[in-house]
ChimeraX commands (.cxc) that place a marker at each C-alpha (Angstrom):
marker #1 position -0.27,-6.48,-13.20 radius 0.5
marker #1 position -0.80,-4.41,-9.62 radius 0.5
marker #1 position -4.63,-2.02,-10.23 radius 0.5
marker #1 position -6.52,-0.43,-6.81 radius 0.5
marker #1 position -10.11,0.81,-7.16 radius 0.5
marker #1 position -11.58,3.14,-5.23 radius 0.5
marker #1 position -15.66,2.94,-5.42 radius 0.5
marker #1 position -18.53,5.01,-4.37 radius 0.5
marker #1 position -22.36,4.93,-5.02 radius 0.5
marker #1 position -21.35,7.10,-8.24 radius 0.5
marker #1 position -17.62,7.71,-9.48 radius 0.5
marker #1 position -14.92,4.83,-9.51 radius 0.5
marker #1 position -10.87,6.03,-9.62 radius 0.5
marker #1 position -9.42,2.64,-10.53 radius 0.5
marker #1 position -5.13,3.76,-10.67 radius 0.5
marker #1 position -2.64,1.17,-12.04 radius 0.5
marker #1 position 0.38,0.78,-10.62 radius 0.5
marker #1 position 2.04,-0.61,-13.72 radius 0.5
marker #1 position 0.70,0.98,-17.20 radius 0.5
marker #1 position 3.74,-0.04,-19.07 radius 0.5
marker #1 position 2.02,-4.14,-18.95 radius 0.5
marker #1 position -0.07,-4.73,-21.28 radius 0.5
marker #1 position -3.16,-7.39,-20.27 radius 0.5
marker #1 position -1.67,-9.63,-22.09 radius 0.5
marker #1 position 2.00,-10.27,-20.80 radius 0.5
marker #1 position 3.54,-13.23,-21.40 radius 0.5
marker #1 position 1.95,-15.86,-19.13 radius 0.5
marker #1 position 2.92,-19.07,-19.79 radius 0.5
marker #1 position 0.25,-21.36,-17.22 radius 0.5
marker #1 position -2.28,-19.27,-19.10 radius 0.5
marker #1 position -0.97,-19.51,-22.41 radius 0.5
marker #1 position -0.82,-23.85,-21.02 radius 0.5
marker #1 position -4.33,-23.83,-19.87 radius 0.5
marker #1 position -6.03,-20.86,-21.78 radius 0.5
marker #1 position -7.23,-21.13,-25.16 radius 0.5
marker #1 position -8.48,-17.67,-25.66 radius 0.5
marker #1 position -5.20,-15.96,-24.10 radius 0.5
marker #1 position -3.25,-17.28,-27.48 radius 0.5
marker #1 position -6.54,-16.95,-29.65 radius 0.5
marker #1 position -6.60,-13.45,-29.36 radius 0.5
marker #1 position -3.45,-13.31,-29.90 radius 0.5
marker #1 position -3.78,-14.79,-33.15 radius 0.5
marker #1 position -6.30,-12.19,-33.79 radius 0.5
marker #1 position -4.78,-9.65,-33.38 radius 0.5
marker #1 position -1.33,-9.81,-35.19 radius 0.5
marker #1 position -3.71,-11.37,-38.19 radius 0.5
marker #1 position -5.86,-8.21,-37.87 radius 0.5
marker #1 position -9.66,-9.76,-36.93 radius 0.5
marker #1 position -10.94,-8.08,-33.33 radius 0.5
marker #1 position -13.38,-5.61,-33.44 radius 0.5
marker #1 position -13.17,-2.30,-32.07 radius 0.5
marker #1 position -13.28,-4.16,-28.07 radius 0.5
marker #1 position -11.97,-6.34,-27.63 radius 0.5
marker #1 position -8.69,-5.01,-29.65 radius 0.5
marker #1 position -8.59,-2.37,-26.08 radius 0.5
marker #1 position -6.95,-6.05,-25.20 radius 0.5
marker #1 position -3.89,-6.22,-26.12 radius 0.5
marker #1 position -2.68,-2.44,-26.71 radius 0.5
marker #1 position 0.53,-2.20,-25.37 radius 0.5
marker #1 position 0.36,-0.69,-22.19 radius 0.5
marker #1 position -2.68,0.67,-19.93 radius 0.5
marker #1 position -3.64,4.78,-18.66 radius 0.5
marker #1 position -2.46,5.60,-15.23 radius 0.5
marker #1 position -5.18,6.20,-14.12 radius 0.5
marker #1 position -8.69,6.08,-15.03 radius 0.5
marker #1 position -12.30,7.66,-13.72 radius 0.5
marker #1 position -15.67,6.43,-14.73 radius 0.5
marker #1 position -19.11,7.98,-12.91 radius 0.5
marker #1 position -20.13,3.85,-12.68 radius 0.5
marker #1 position -23.96,3.57,-14.25 radius 0.5
marker #1 position -24.84,0.85,-11.36 radius 0.5
marker #1 position -26.79,-2.70,-12.47 radius 0.5
marker #1 position -27.31,-6.00,-11.37 radius 0.5
marker #1 position -24.51,-7.40,-11.31 radius 0.5
marker #1 position -22.97,-3.85,-9.31 radius 0.5
marker #1 position -24.10,-3.11,-6.06 radius 0.5
marker #1 position -22.48,-1.09,-4.19 radius 0.5
marker #1 position -21.80,-3.08,-0.93 radius 0.5
marker #1 position -19.22,-4.93,-0.06 radius 0.5
marker #1 position -19.95,-8.52,1.88 radius 0.5
marker #1 position -18.32,-9.22,5.60 radius 0.5
marker #1 position -15.08,-9.82,4.88 radius 0.5
marker #1 position -13.63,-11.28,7.65 radius 0.5
marker #1 position -10.86,-10.41,9.47 radius 0.5
marker #1 position -7.29,-11.47,9.18 radius 0.5
marker #1 position -6.29,-11.68,13.42 radius 0.5
marker #1 position -8.65,-13.73,14.06 radius 0.5
marker #1 position -7.90,-17.12,14.13 radius 0.5
marker #1 position -10.13,-20.38,14.35 radius 0.5
marker #1 position -11.41,-22.42,17.44 radius 0.5
marker link #1:1,2 radius 0.2
marker link #1:2,3 radius 0.2
marker link #1:3,4 radius 0.2
marker link #1:4,5 radius 0.2
marker link #1:5,6 radius 0.2
marker link #1:6,7 radius 0.2
marker link #1:7,8 radius 0.2
marker link #1:8,9 radius 0.2
marker link #1:9,10 radius 0.2
marker link #1:10,11 radius 0.2
marker link #1:11,12 radius 0.2
marker link #1:12,13 radius 0.2
marker link #1:13,14 radius 0.2
marker link #1:14,15 radius 0.2
marker link #1:15,16 radius 0.2
marker link #1:16,17 radius 0.2
marker link #1:17,18 radius 0.2
marker link #1:18,19 radius 0.2
marker link #1:19,20 radius 0.2
marker link #1:20,21 radius 0.2
marker link #1:21,22 radius 0.2
marker link #1:22,23 radius 0.2
marker link #1:23,24 radius 0.2
marker link #1:24,25 radius 0.2
marker link #1:25,26 radius 0.2
marker link #1:26,27 radius 0.2
marker link #1:27,28 radius 0.2
marker link #1:28,29 radius 0.2
marker link #1:29,30 radius 0.2
marker link #1:30,31 radius 0.2
marker link #1:31,32 radius 0.2
marker link #1:32,33 radius 0.2
marker link #1:33,34 radius 0.2
marker link #1:34,35 radius 0.2
marker link #1:35,36 radius 0.2
marker link #1:36,37 radius 0.2
marker link #1:37,38 radius 0.2
marker link #1:38,39 radius 0.2
marker link #1:39,40 radius 0.2
marker link #1:40,41 radius 0.2
marker link #1:41,42 radius 0.2
marker link #1:42,43 radius 0.2
marker link #1:43,44 radius 0.2
marker link #1:44,45 radius 0.2
marker link #1:45,46 radius 0.2
marker link #1:46,47 radius 0.2
marker link #1:47,48 radius 0.2
marker link #1:48,49 radius 0.2
marker link #1:49,50 radius 0.2
marker link #1:50,51 radius 0.2
marker link #1:51,52 radius 0.2
marker link #1:52,53 radius 0.2
marker link #1:53,54 radius 0.2
marker link #1:54,55 radius 0.2
marker link #1:55,56 radius 0.2
marker link #1:56,57 radius 0.2
marker link #1:57,58 radius 0.2
marker link #1:58,59 radius 0.2
marker link #1:59,60 radius 0.2
marker link #1:60,61 radius 0.2
marker link #1:61,62 radius 0.2
marker link #1:62,63 radius 0.2
marker link #1:63,64 radius 0.2
marker link #1:64,65 radius 0.2
marker link #1:65,66 radius 0.2
marker link #1:66,67 radius 0.2
marker link #1:67,68 radius 0.2
marker link #1:68,69 radius 0.2
marker link #1:69,70 radius 0.2
marker link #1:70,71 radius 0.2
marker link #1:71,72 radius 0.2
marker link #1:72,73 radius 0.2
marker link #1:73,74 radius 0.2
marker link #1:74,75 radius 0.2
marker link #1:75,76 radius 0.2
marker link #1:76,77 radius 0.2
marker link #1:77,78 radius 0.2
marker link #1:78,79 radius 0.2
marker link #1:79,80 radius 0.2
marker link #1:80,81 radius 0.2
marker link #1:81,82 radius 0.2
marker link #1:82,83 radius 0.2
marker link #1:83,84 radius 0.2
marker link #1:84,85 radius 0.2
marker link #1:85,86 radius 0.2
marker link #1:86,87 radius 0.2
marker link #1:87,88 radius 0.2
marker link #1:88,89 radius 0.2
marker link #1:89,90 radius 0.2
view
């Protein structure tokens, strides 16, 4: 999956470049290393997921999504400063 996000203090826009790819795309590493990966797929097949959990098992995602964001303590409008990738350690 490939996503890009643009945000400001109030809005968040998400562009999905692979809307045809489901969240639970085949992934051998995750199937082996994350037990919940297989368990969620099993519960989906048995129709035992609630509506919120079922969103992860849909066949794809919308190509675009926009939302009004409400700031929470875990979300901030400022990102940490990025290091310049063109500089070399001395």
